[in-house]
C-alpha positions in Angstrom: -23.3 315.5 -29.1 -21.2 314.8 -26.0 -19.7 311.3 -25.8 -20.8 310.8 -22.2 -24.4 311.5 -23.1 -24.3 309.0 -25.9 -22.7 306.4 -23.7 -25.3 307.0 -20.9 -28.1 306.6 -23.4 -26.7 303.4 -24.7 -26.2 302.0 -21.2 -29.8 302.8 -20.3 -31.1 301.1 -23.5 -28.9 298.0 -22.8 -30.2 297.8 -19.2 -33.8 298.1 -20.3 -33.2 295.4 -22.9 -31.6 293.1 -20.3 -34.6 293.6 -17.9 -37.1 292.9 -20.7 -35.2 289.7 -21.7 -35.5 288.2 -18.2 -37.2 284.8 -18.0 -40.1 284.1 -15.8 -39.2 282.1 -12.7 -40.7 278.6 -13.1 -40.6 277.6 -9.4 -44.3 277.3 -9.4 -45.0 273.9 -10.8 -48.8 273.6 -10.5 -48.8 271.9 -7.1 -50.3 268.7 -5.8 -52.8 268.0 -8.6 -50.2 268.1 -11.4 -47.8 265.8 -9.6 -50.6 263.3 -8.8 -51.9 263.5 -12.4 -48.5 262.5 -13.8 -48.5 259.4 -11.6 -52.2 258.6 -12.3 -52.0 259.3 -16.0 -48.4 258.5 -17.0 -49.3 258.9 -20.7 -49.8 262.7 -19.9 -46.6 263.2 -18.0 -44.6 264.6 -20.9 -47.4 267.1 -21.8 -47.8 268.1 -18.1 -44.1 268.7 -17.8 -44.2 270.8 -20.9 -47.0 273.0 -19.4 -45.1 273.3 -16.1 -42.0 274.5 -17.9 -43.8 277.4 -19.5 -44.1 279.4 -16.2 -47.3 279.4 -14.1 -48.5 282.0 -11.6 -48.7 281.5 -7.8 -51.1 283.3 -5.5 -50.1 285.1 -2.3 -53.4 285.1 -0.4 -54.5 285.1 3.2 -57.0 282.3 2.3 -54.0 280.0 2.7 -52.8 278.9 6.1 -50.1 281.1 7.4 -47.5 278.4 7.6 -48.1 277.3 4.0 -48.0 280.9 2.9 -44.6 281.4 4.5 -43.4 278.3 2.6 -44.7 279.8 -0.6 -42.7 283.0 -0.4 -39.6 281.5 1.0 -39.6 278.8 -1.7 -39.9 281.4 -4.4 -37.3 283.6 -2.8 -34.8 280.7 -2.6 -35.6 279.2 -6.0 -35.9 282.2 -8.2 -32.7 283.9 -9.2 -32.2 287.7 -9.4 -32.0 287.3 -13.2 -35.7 286.2 -13.4 -39.1 287.8 -12.9 -41.5 286.3 -10.4 -45.2 286.6 -11.4 -47.6 286.6 -8.5 -51.3 287.4 -7.6 -51.8 289.3 -4.4 -55.2 288.6 -2.8 -55.7 289.5 0.8 -58.1 292.4 1.5 -60.3 291.7 4.6 -63.9 291.0 3.6 -62.8 290.3 0.1 -65.3 289.1 -2.5 -68.0 290.8 -0.3 -70.9 290.4 -2.6 -70.6 286.7 -3.4 -68.7 285.7 -0.3 -66.8 282.9 -2.1 -63.3 283.8 -0.9 -63.7 285.9 2.2 -62.5 283.5 4.9 -58.9 284.7 5.1 -56.9 285.5 8.2 -56.7 289.3 7.5 -59.5 290.8 9.6 -58.5 294.5 9.7 -56.2 297.1 8.3 -53.3 296.2 10.7 -53.5 292.6 9.6 -53.4 293.6 5.9 -50.4 295.9 6.4 -48.5 293.1 8.1 -49.5 290.7 5.3 -48.2 293.1 2.6 -45.1 294.2 4.5 -44.1 290.5 4.9 -44.3 290.1 1.1 -42.4 293.3 0.5 -39.7 292.3 3.0 -39.1 288.9 1.3 -38.8 290.6 -2.2 -37.4 294.1 -1.6 -35.5 294.2 -4.9 -36.5 291.2 -6.9 -38.1 291.7 -10.3 -41.7 291.1 -9.4 -44.9 291.1 -11.6 -47.8 291.7 -9.2 -51.4 291.2 -10.2 -53.1 293.1 -7.4 -56.4 292.2 -5.6 -58.8 290.5 -8.0 -62.4 291.4 -7.4 -61.6 294.7 -5.6 -61.8 297.1 -8.5 -65.0 295.6 -9.9 -66.7 295.7 -6.6 -65.6 299.3 -6.0 -67.2 300.2 -9.3 -70.4 298.6 -8.2 -70.3 300.5 -4.8 -72.2 298.9 -2.0 -70.2 296.5 0.2 -66.8 297.5 -1.2 -67.4 301.0 -0.1 -68.6 299.9 3.3 -65.5 297.8 3.8 -63.1 300.5 2.5 -61.6 298.6 -0.3 -60.1 301.8 -1.7 -57.9 302.3 1.3 -56.5 298.8 1.0 -55.9 299.0 -2.7 -54.0 302.3 -2.3 -51.9 300.9 0.5 -50.8 297.8 -1.4 -50.0 299.8 -4.5 -47.9 302.3 -2.5 -46.1 299.6 -0.4 -45.2 297.3 -3.2 -44.0 300.2 -5.2 -41.1 300.7 -2.8 -39.5 297.8 -4.6 -37.7 299.6 -7.4 -38.0 296.5 -9.7 -41.6 295.8 -9.2 -44.3 296.0 -11.8 -47.9 296.3 -10.6 -51.1 295.6 -12.5 -54.6 296.1 -11.0 -56.9 293.2 -11.9 -60.3 294.2 -13.3 -63.0 292.1 -14.9 -63.5 292.7 -18.7 -67.3 292.9 -18.2 -66.7 295.9 -15.8 -64.7 297.8 -18.4 -67.2 297.0 -21.2 -70.3 297.4 -19.1 -69.4 300.5 -17.1 -66.2 302.0 -18.5 -66.5 305.5 -17.2 -67.1 304.4 -13.6 -64.2 301.9 -13.9 -61.9 304.6 -15.2 -62.9 307.0 -12.4 -62.1 304.3 -9.7 -58.8 303.4 -11.3 -57.6 307.0 -11.4 -58.7 307.5 -7.8 -56.6 304.6 -6.5 -53.6 305.1 -8.8 -50.8 306.5 -6.6 -48.4 309.1 -7.9 -44.9 307.9 -8.7 -45.9 304.3 -8.2 -44.9 301.1 -10.0 -48.4 300.6 -11.2 -48.2 300.0 -15.0 -51.8 299.1 -15.9 -54.4 296.4 -15.5 -54.8 292.6 -15.9 -57.6 291.1 -17.9 -59.2 287.7 -18.5 -58.0 286.0 -15.3 -59.5 282.4 -15.3 -61.6 283.3 -18.4 -61.6 282.4 -22.1 -61.8 285.7 -23.9 -59.7 286.2 -27.0 -56.5 288.1 -26.5 -57.2 290.6 -29.3 -60.6 291.4 -27.7 -58.9 292.0 -24.4 -56.2 294.2 -25.9 -58.9 296.2 -27.7 -60.6 296.8 -24.3 -57.2 297.7 -22.9 -56.8 300.4 -25.6 -60.2 301.8 -24.9 -59.6 301.8 -21.2 -56.3 303.6 -21.6 -58.1 306.3 -23.4 -60.9 306.5 -20.8 -58.4 306.9 -18.0 -56.2 309.3 -19.9 -53.2 307.1 -19.3 -51.8 306.6 -22.8 -48.9 304.5 -21.5 -51.1 302.0 -19.7 -50.1 298.3 -20.3 -52.1 295.2 -19.8 -51.5 291.6 -18.8 -53.8 289.0 -20.4 -54.4 285.5 -19.0 -53.9 283.4 -22.1 -54.1 280.0 -20.4 -57.3 278.9 -22.2 -58.1 281.4 -24.9 -56.6 280.0 -28.1 -59.9 279.1 -29.6 -63.1 281.0 -30.0 -65.6 279.8 -27.3 -69.3 280.6 -26.5 -69.7 284.1 -25.2 -70.8 284.2 -21.5 -69.7 280.7 -20.6 -67.0 280.3 -17.9 -67.2 276.7 -16.6 -65.1 274.0 -18.3 -66.0 275.5 -21.7 -66.0 273.1 -24.6 -63.7 273.9 -27.5 -61.1 275.8 -25.4 -57.4 275.4 -26.1 -54.1 276.3 -24.4 -53.2 279.8 -25.4 -50.0 281.5 -26.2 -47.5 280.5 -23.5 -46.4 283.1 -20.9 -44.1 285.7 -22.5 -43.2 289.3 -22.5 -42.5 289.2 -26.2 -46.1 289.8 -27.1 -45.5 291.8 -30.3 -48.2 294.2 -29.1 -47.4 297.6 -27.7 -50.2 297.5 -25.2 -49.6 294.0 -24.0 -46.9 293.8 -21.3 -47.2 290.1 -20.7 -49.3 287.1 -21.6 -49.5 284.8 -18.6 -51.0 281.6 -17.5 -52.7 282.8 -14.3 -55.2 279.9 -14.4 -53.4 276.6 -14.1 -54.3 274.7 -17.4 -56.3 271.5 -16.9 -57.7 272.2 -13.5 -61.4 272.1 -13.4 -63.6 275.2 -13.0 -66.0 273.0 -11.1 -68.7 270.4 -11.6 -70.6 272.8 -13.9 -73.9 271.0 -13.3 -76.0 274.1 -13.9 -74.3 275.2 -17.2 -75.3 274.6 -20.8 -74.4 271.0 -21.5 -73.7 271.8 -25.2 -71.2 274.4 -24.1 -69.7 273.2 -20.9 -68.2 269.9 -19.7 -69.2 268.2 -16.5 -66.1 268.0 -14.4 -64.6 267.3 -10.9 -64.7 269.8 -8.2 -63.0 273.1 -8.9 -59.2 273.0 -8.7 -59.0 269.2 -9.3 -57.1 267.9 -12.3 -59.6 267.2 -15.1 -58.0 264.6 -17.5 -60.4 265.0 -20.4 -60.3 268.7 -20.1 -56.5 268.8 -20.1 -56.4 266.6 -23.2 -58.9 268.9 -24.9 -56.9 272.0 -24.0 -53.8 270.4 -25.4 -55.4 269.1 -28.6 -57.0 272.5 -29.3 -54.1 274.6 -28.1 -51.2 276.6 -29.3 -48.5 273.9 -28.7 -50.3 271.3 -30.7 -51.3 273.7 -33.4 -47.7 274.8 -34.0 -46.6 271.2 -34.2 -43.7 271.9 -32.0 -43.2 272.6 -28.3 -41.6 276.0 -27.8 -38.4 276.1 -25.8 -39.2 276.4 -22.1 -38.1 279.6 -20.4 -34.4 279.6 -19.5 -33.9 278.1 -16.1 -32.8 280.3 -13.2 -29.3 279.7 -11.8 -30.8 277.8 -8.8 -33.0 274.7 -9.2 -36.7 275.2 -9.5 -38.2 271.8 -9.2 -40.0 272.1 -5.9 -43.7 272.3 -6.5 -45.2 275.6 -5.4 -48.8 276.5 -4.4 -51.7 275.7 -6.5 -54.4 278.2 -7.4 -57.9 277.2 -8.3 -61.1 278.9 -9.3 -63.4 280.0 -6.5 -66.9 279.5 -7.9 -67.8 275.9 -7.6 -66.5 273.3 -5.0 -63.1 271.8 -4.8 -61.9 268.7 -3.1 -59.1 269.0 -0.6 -55.9 267.1 -1.3 -54.0 265.0 1.3 -52.1 267.0 3.8 -48.5 267.4 2.9 -45.5 269.6 3.4 -45.9 271.1 0.0 -47.1 274.8 0.1 -50.6 275.4 -1.1 -52.6 278.4 -2.2 -56.2 279.3 -2.1 -58.8 279.3 -4.8 -58.8 282.1 -7.4 -61.5 284.6 -6.8 -64.7 284.6 -8.8 -63.4 286.7 -11.7 -65.0 284.9 -14.6 -68.7 285.6 -14.0 -70.3 288.2 -11.7 -73.1 285.9 -10.5 -72.8 282.3 -9.4 -74.7 280.4 -6.7 -72.8 280.2 -3.4 -71.3 276.8 -2.7 -68.9 275.2 -0.2 -65.3 275.3 -1.4 -61.9 273.9 -0.3 -58.2 274.4 -1.0 -55.5 271.8 -1.1 -55.0 272.0 2.7 -58.3 273.1 4.3 -62.0 273.5 3.7 -64.0 276.6 3.0 -67.0 276.4 5.3 -69.4 278.6 3.5 -71.0 281.2 5.8 -70.2 279.1 8.9 -66.4 278.6 9.0 -66.5 276.8 12.4 -64.6 273.7 13.3 -67.8 271.5 13.6 -69.0 272.5 10.2 -65.7 272.0 8.6 -65.1 268.5 10.1 -68.6 267.4 9.3 -68.2 268.4 5.7 -64.8 266.7 5.5 -66.0 263.4 7.0 -69.0 263.3 4.6 -67.1 264.2 1.4 -63.6 262.9 1.7 -63.3 260.5 4.7 -60.5 258.5 3.0 -57.9 261.2 3.0 -59.0 264.3 4.8 -56.7 265.3 7.7 -58.4 265.2 11.1 -57.0 268.6 12.2 -58.0 270.8 9.3 -59.2 273.6 11.6 -55.9 273.7 13.4 -54.3 275.3 10.3 -55.4 278.9 11.3 -57.7 279.0 8.3 -61.1 278.4 10.0 -61.6 279.4 13.6 
């Protein structure tokens, strides 16, 4: 065999190994709630620091104010070295979450808005090693038909996949609910194949976002779905933030007995698993859970708020405690990564807004854990979700009633509710 061919093959293998060995960028530190929790509960500070060091996942969403969103991506761009991978959820389709309406108050109102939204992201990270989880809710709603078809979700999904694929170092994963795959696998496979662009950077799907399903169960679904789609090389991301212990099937809200799962890693030991990631920030409440089974769910604070007892339970039942030793945190990028980044939160129940600050914030995670939950008013760290009436009067009235001691007076001036 020619020497140049052998050397070329060796260089390719070494390059691939180098890319696979890259650390996750840990610039996202869990946001306001974690920093406040460390002050309020100093006895938990070391454990919270350990969780922060593992690598969490920020959300790029039009549900955040534009100025905060700009801070999010510029912070990541400046803090994450080229020798790291940046995980990120992209969530910005106009009329998103169209059946439940929990998360549809973003500033993207049409296709032109969405194109600008995605192009801004792509401009900030044209060559960075990115791991994108793309448009939670969209695939499941497309499978169901109805409003997703009316609002042309397919067009938006195809656009974001094609645009972000122009980054040669991007990896894209379509988020899809595990109940969609298990409940209507043929329809789900059909939709995925319809939106999968040729020659794209789409690698597969993400599963278990903000949920509690066991990793092995999710990988079994991934295997089955790869067969259904005819894509034998399909890979999957699994959200392992709270799935270390077996929990009651069908429960999603502050589930009792849950534990911190395997920390974020690409060394999964499973051919089908590209990454295990903590997409849900551990220890943040799913909501008050007042309508859930009391034997299976814990009453908690509003969604997205730090839940001391739940964090303690997750730690006690989790991977880190079980192994009797904290794993070494991911190698630090060349640049410092201590500035807190935006904080995601679940989008089903309500969430109390944090004080206004210069720290970037992000919007609630979409309702990926359960297909049917009663509509409620929600907030993010910087502004209020006004239900079906996102007007200034409704927002300010809600704020004065629920958090008069610290709500900013100018919430509606953040380009979130108009």
